[in-house]
C-alpha positions in Angstrom: 63.4 33.7 106.7 63.9 36.7 104.6 67.5 38.0 104.6 67.1 41.2 106.5 70.4 42.4 105.3 69.7 42.4 101.6 68.5 46.0 101.5 71.7 47.2 103.1 74.3 45.6 101.0 74.5 48.3 98.4 76.0 50.8 100.7 77.6 48.8 103.6 80.4 46.3 103.1 79.1 43.1 101.5 80.5 40.2 103.6 80.0 37.7 100.8 81.6 38.9 97.6 84.4 37.9 95.4 87.6 39.0 96.8 90.2 41.4 95.5 93.1 39.1 94.9 95.7 41.8 95.3 94.6 42.7 98.7 94.2 39.0 99.5 97.9 38.7 99.1 98.6 42.0 100.7 100.3 40.4 103.7 103.0 38.8 101.6 106.4 40.5 102.2 107.6 42.8 99.5 109.1 40.0 97.6 109.7 42.0 94.4 112.1 44.3 96.3 113.8 41.3 97.9 114.2 39.8 94.5 115.6 42.9 93.1 118.3 42.9 95.8 119.1 39.4 94.8 119.7 40.6 91.2 122.1 43.2 92.5 124.2 41.0 94.9 124.2 38.1 92.4 122.0 35.9 90.3 123.8 32.9 91.4 122.3 32.9 95.0 120.0 30.0 95.4 118.0 31.8 98.1 117.4 34.8 95.8 116.3 32.5 92.9 113.8 30.8 95.1 112.4 34.1 96.3 112.1 35.2 92.7 110.3 32.1 91.6 108.0 32.3 94.7 107.1 35.9 93.8 106.6 35.0 90.1 104.3 31.9 91.0 102.2 33.9 93.4 101.9 36.9 90.9 100.9 34.4 88.1 98.2 33.0 90.4 96.7 36.4 91.1 96.8 37.1 87.3 95.0 33.8 86.6 92.3 34.7 89.3 91.6 38.1 87.7 90.7 36.3 84.4 88.7 33.6 86.2 91.2 30.8 85.3 90.8 29.2 88.7 92.4 25.9 87.8 95.7 27.7 86.6 95.6 29.8 89.6 95.5 26.9 91.8 98.6 25.3 90.0 100.6 28.6 90.4 99.6 29.0 94.2 100.5 25.4 94.8 103.9 25.8 93.2 104.5 29.0 95.4 103.7 27.0 98.5 106.1 24.2 97.4 108.8 26.9 97.9 107.3 28.5 101.1 104.7 26.0 102.5 103.8 28.1 105.6 102.9 31.3 103.8 99.3 31.9 105.1 98.4 34.6 102.6 99.1 32.3 99.7 97.3 29.5 101.4 94.3 31.8 101.6 94.5 32.6 98.0 94.8 28.9 97.2 91.7 28.3 99.2 89.8 30.9 97.2 91.0 29.6 93.9 90.0 26.0 95.0 86.6 27.2 96.1 86.1 29.1 92.8 87.2 25.9 91.0 84.3 23.9 92.5 86.2 22.0 95.2 84.5 23.6 98.2 85.4 20.9 100.9 89.1 21.0 99.9 89.0 24.8 100.3 87.4 24.5 103.7 90.3 22.2 104.9 92.9 24.6 103.6 91.2 27.3 105.5 90.9 25.3 108.7 94.8 25.0 108.6 95.1 28.8 108.0 92.8 29.4 110.9 94.9 27.2 113.2 98.3 28.5 112.2 98.1 32.1 110.8 98.2 35.4 112.6 94.9 36.8 113.9 94.1 39.1 110.9 94.7 36.3 108.4 92.8 33.7 110.5 89.8 36.1 110.6 89.9 36.4 106.8 90.0 32.6 106.4 87.1 32.2 108.9 85.1 34.7 106.8 85.9 33.1 103.5 84.7 29.7 105.1 81.4 31.5 106.0 81.2 32.7 102.3 81.7 29.3 101.0 79.1 27.6 103.2 76.5 30.4 102.7 76.9 30.2 98.8 76.2 26.5 99.0 73.2 26.9 101.1 70.6 27.3 98.3 71.9 23.9 96.9 71.2 22.0 100.1 69.3 18.7 99.2 67.3 18.6 102.4 66.6 20.3 105.7 69.3 18.3 107.5 72.0 19.3 105.1 70.8 22.9 105.3 71.1 22.9 109.1 74.6 21.4 108.9 75.7 24.2 106.5 74.2 26.9 108.7 75.8 25.4 111.8 79.1 25.2 110.0 78.9 28.8 108.8 77.9 30.0 112.4 81.0 28.1 113.8 83.3 29.9 111.4 81.5 33.2 112.0 82.0 32.9 115.7 85.7 32.1 115.3 86.1 35.4 113.3 84.0 37.3 115.8 85.9 35.9 118.9 89.2 36.7 117.4 88.2 40.2 116.3 85.1 41.3 118.1 85.7 44.9 116.8 85.6 43.7 113.1 82.5 44.9 111.1 82.8 42.1 108.8 82.9 39.4 111.6 80.0 41.0 113.5 78.0 41.4 110.3 78.5 37.8 109.2 77.6 36.4 112.6 74.5 38.6 112.9 73.3 37.6 109.4 73.4 33.9 110.3 71.7 34.5 113.6 68.9 36.5 111.9 68.6 34.1 109.1 68.0 31.2 111.7 65.4 33.2 113.6 67.7 34.4 116.5 67.0 38.1 116.0 67.8 38.9 119.6 71.2 37.4 119.2 71.8 39.3 116.0 71.0 42.6 117.8 73.2 41.7 120.7 76.1 41.0 118.3 75.7 44.3 116.3 74.8 46.8 119.0 78.3 47.1 120.6 79.9 47.7 117.2 77.4 50.1 116.0 78.9 53.1 117.7 82.0 52.6 115.7 80.3 51.4 112.5 77.2 53.6 112.4 75.7 52.1 109.2 74.8 49.0 111.4 72.1 51.3 113.0 70.2 50.6 109.7 70.5 46.9 110.2 69.5 47.2 113.9 66.4 49.2 113.0 65.3 46.4 110.5 66.0 43.7 113.0 64.0 45.4 115.8 61.1 46.0 113.5 61.2 42.3 112.5 61.3 41.5 116.3 58.1 43.6 116.7 60.1 46.0 119.0 58.8 49.2 117.5 60.3 51.4 120.3 63.8 50.1 119.7 63.3 50.1 115.9 62.5 53.9 116.1 65.6 54.6 118.4 67.9 52.8 115.9 66.3 54.5 113.0 66.9 57.9 114.5 70.6 57.0 114.9 70.7 55.7 111.4 69.1 58.9 110.0 71.9 61.0 111.6 74.6 58.8 109.9 72.9 58.6 106.5 72.2 62.4 106.4 76.0 62.8 106.8 76.5 60.4 103.8 73.9 61.9 101.4 75.4 65.4 102.1 78.6 64.2 100.8 77.1 62.3 97.8 73.6 63.5 96.9 73.5 61.1 93.9 74.2 58.0 95.8 70.7 56.5 95.4 71.3 53.4 97.6 72.1 55.7 100.5 69.0 57.9 99.7 66.8 54.7 99.6 68.1 53.6 102.9 67.7 57.1 104.5 64.0 57.2 103.2 63.4 53.8 104.8 64.9 55.0 108.2 62.9 58.3 108.1 59.7 56.5 107.7 60.6 54.1 110.7 61.6 57.2 112.7 58.1 58.6 112.1 59.2 61.2 109.4 57.3 59.9 106.4 56.7 63.4 104.8 60.5 64.0 105.0 61.0 60.5 103.5 58.8 61.2 100.4 60.4 64.6 99.9 63.8 63.0 99.9 62.7 60.5 97.3 61.1 63.2 95.1 64.2 65.1 95.2 66.1 62.0 94.1 63.6 61.6 91.2 64.9 64.8 89.7 68.4 63.6 89.8 67.8 60.0 88.8 68.1 58.1 85.4 65.5 55.5 84.5 67.0 52.6 86.5 67.5 54.9 89.6 63.9 56.0 89.3 62.8 52.4 89.4 64.8 51.8 92.5 63.3 55.0 94.3 59.7 54.0 93.2 60.3 50.6 94.8 61.3 52.2 97.9 58.5 54.6 97.9 55.9 51.8 97.5 57.6 49.9 100.3 57.6 52.7 102.8 54.0 53.7 101.8 52.9 50.1 102.6 54.4 50.4 106.1 53.0 53.8 106.6 49.5 52.5 105.5 49.8 49.6 108.0 51.0 52.0 110.8 47.9 54.2 110.2 45.7 51.1 110.3 46.7 50.5 113.9 45.4 54.0 114.9 41.8 54.8 115.9 39.6 55.2 112.9 38.9 58.8 111.9 38.2 60.7 108.6 41.7 62.1 108.9 43.2 58.6 108.9 41.0 57.6 106.0 42.2 60.6 104.0 45.8 59.8 104.7 45.3 56.1 103.7 43.4 57.0 100.5 46.3 59.4 99.6 48.8 56.7 100.1 46.7 54.1 98.2 46.4 56.6 95.3 50.1 57.0 94.9 50.9 53.3 95.2 48.2 52.4 92.7 49.8 55.0 90.3 53.3 53.6 90.8 52.5 49.9 91.2 49.0 49.4 90.2 49.3 45.6 90.0 51.4 45.0 93.0 49.7 42.3 95.1 50.6 44.0 98.4 49.0 47.3 97.1 45.9 45.2 96.1 45.8 43.8 99.6 45.7 47.3 101.1 42.9 48.2 98.7 41.0 45.1 99.9 41.6 46.1 103.5 40.4 49.7 103.0 37.2 48.3 101.3 36.6 45.6 103.8 38.1 46.8 107.2 35.6 49.5 107.9 32.4 47.7 106.8 31.2 47.6 110.4 31.1 51.4 110.3 28.4 51.3 107.5 26.9 54.6 106.7 29.6 56.6 108.6 32.4 55.1 106.3 30.3 55.6 103.1 29.8 59.3 104.1 33.5 59.7 104.8 34.4 58.3 101.4 31.9 60.6 99.6 33.2 63.5 101.6 36.8 62.7 100.7 35.7 62.5 97.0 34.8 66.3 97.2 38.2 67.2 98.6 40.7 64.9 97.1 43.2 65.5 94.2 42.9 61.8 93.4 39.2 61.1 92.9 39.8 58.1 90.7 41.2 56.1 93.6 38.1 57.0 95.8 35.9 56.0 92.9 37.7 52.6 92.7 37.3 52.2 96.5 33.6 53.2 96.4 32.9 51.0 93.4 34.6 47.9 95.0 32.8 48.7 98.3 29.4 48.7 96.5 30.2 45.6 94.4 30.9 43.7 97.6 27.5 44.8 98.9 25.9 43.8 95.6 24.7 47.4 95.0 25.7 46.9 91.4 24.2 50.2 89.9 26.2 52.3 92.3 29.4 50.1 91.8 29.1 50.5 88.0 28.9 54.3 88.2 32.1 54.6 90.4 34.0 51.9 88.7 33.3 53.4 85.3 34.5 56.8 86.7 37.7 55.3 87.8 38.2 53.5 84.5 37.9 56.8 82.5 40.9 58.1 84.5 44.5 57.2 84.0 44.1 54.4 86.6 44.3 51.1 84.8 45.0 48.4 87.4 44.1 44.7 86.9 41.9 45.0 90.0 39.8 47.9 88.6 39.3 46.1 85.3 38.4 42.8 87.0 35.9 44.5 89.3 34.4 46.4 86.4 34.1 43.2 84.4 32.3 41.4 87.3 29.8 44.2 87.7 29.1 44.5 84.0 28.5 40.9 83.7 26.2 41.0 86.7 23.8 43.7 85.4 24.5 44.3 81.7 24.4 40.9 80.0 24.3 42.7 76.6 27.8 44.0 77.3 29.2 40.7 78.4 31.7 40.7 75.5 33.2 44.0 76.9 33.5 42.4 80.3 35.4 39.6 78.8 37.8 42.0 77.1 38.4 43.9 80.4 39.2 40.7 82.4 41.4 39.4 79.5 43.4 42.6 79.9 43.6 42.2 83.6 44.9 38.7 83.3 47.7 39.8 81.0 48.8 42.2 83.8 48.6 39.5 86.6 48.8 36.1 85.0 47.7 33.2 87.1 45.8 35.3 89.6 43.0 33.0 90.8 40.6 35.9 91.4 40.9 37.2 87.9 40.6 33.7 86.5 37.4 33.3 88.5 35.9 36.4 86.9 37.0 35.1 83.4 35.4 31.7 84.2 32.1 33.3 85.4 31.8 35.4 82.2 32.5 32.4 80.0 29.9 30.5 82.0 27.3 33.3 81.2 28.3 33.0 77.6 27.6 29.2 77.9 31.1 28.5 76.6 31.3 25.5 78.8 34.5 23.8 78.1 36.5 27.0 78.4 34.7 27.9 81.6 35.4 24.4 82.9 39.2 24.8 82.2 39.2 28.1 84.1 37.4 26.8 87.2 39.4 23.7 87.5 42.6 25.6 87.3 41.7 27.6 90.5 40.3 24.7 92.7 42.4 24.9 95.8 43.6 28.4 95.1 40.5 30.5 95.9 38.8 31.4 99.1 35.3 30.1 98.1 35.7 26.7 96.6 32.1 25.6 97.1 31.1 28.2 94.4 33.6 26.7 92.0 32.3 23.2 92.6 28.7 24.5 92.1 29.7 25.9 88.7 31.6 22.8 87.7 28.5 20.6 88.5 26.3 22.7 86.1 29.1 22.6 83.4 29.6 18.9 83.6 25.8 18.3 83.3 25.8 20.5 80.2 28.8 18.5 78.8 26.9 15.1 79.4 29.2 13.9 82.3 26.6 13.5 85.0 28.9 11.3 87.2 31.5 14.0 87.4 28.8 16.6 87.9 27.6 14.7 90.9 31.0 14.5 92.4 31.3 18.3 92.2 27.8 18.8 93.6 28.6 16.8 96.6 31.6 19.1 97.3 29.5 22.2 96.9 27.2 21.3 99.9 
């Protein structure tokens, strides 16, 4: 399951990050002050010498952790614990060093002792560190059984943390993440909802969870609460682009798509190149969701115009994004039952739109599917003469050229080669490439293309038909017959 929390970590606390080792040891008494007293009253005191050594060892361990010398850090923390074996904060630091040194199960055992014997706050930290260790190891699970065991162990530690500190945002967040990751979205929502009034950024998480649970009413309610919180944050720091991105997401979920796009456009004026890339990704993501929301409404010319406007912007930002291409296919294919009415609406939109190239692409693809190749060529060429240079456009234009202009088949090949460079391995593009090579009677090259897409394309019968002809041409009639039998 997709980690629903991934989009939130940039502006909320990340439960699974490397710890600040000074804060990890923050609960250790002010040993330096005690040691200084020892120096004043007399260096000969054995107790003061022990305290000083303990302090030196644990500070040396912290220093070693800061330079990623985990083995040396372990040594210093172990020496400190020889002096004060029941100091839970140092045990916690030793567990972290042991984990970072690759001894994960040893670290877990140390943490279990801390959970059993330490005060509530330290026990909660130990349980959350155990969750971190288990979750970090999850991608390396050798099989499903091992993965389930890791998740069960993570959940057990997360529940310990949550039961000891139900008000803790980190404990609630850790448990909710595991529940969501294992498909128990209702449980994740139940875990977060009580703490969201105190930790309002959790409304963002709740909105995502409710949307994943197909509960659009709750998703909108949570999104509206999240918008209130995030607006207060963006007012404090307008150049926090992670908050701006999250706010745009929540505005779209709350039904305020226009405000969301205005927010992103304002951010573009403040952003550097990397930040613009982030905002662009968010724009495409919320546009995809808005496109899908509109698809659920009753068809009308107004709906079509809105979807075409969304498609235009998405094509300009991410012309080769496969999800964007899927929406192009949907807008071409979804309204075919409307026949003349849809065609009229598209042409009417062409006279009113500031983005005619997108409508030319849609019309050209629409006519190509209907095998009205002359009309398709006119509109696809019009789209190609614009700045719109997507792989889908070049592929469709190449297909139409090959179908009705055999004298220009070399141009068709150049177009589809360029498309494949944009989307390597795409079976639809390779199919077009193979068809053009077939028309050029470049049999072996065509064979290689067709064979590479068997099992990856919607109409395998057509591929087998072509391969039967190719193998006949190559003098391999036995293989040709095998392909011919699969084309029936």
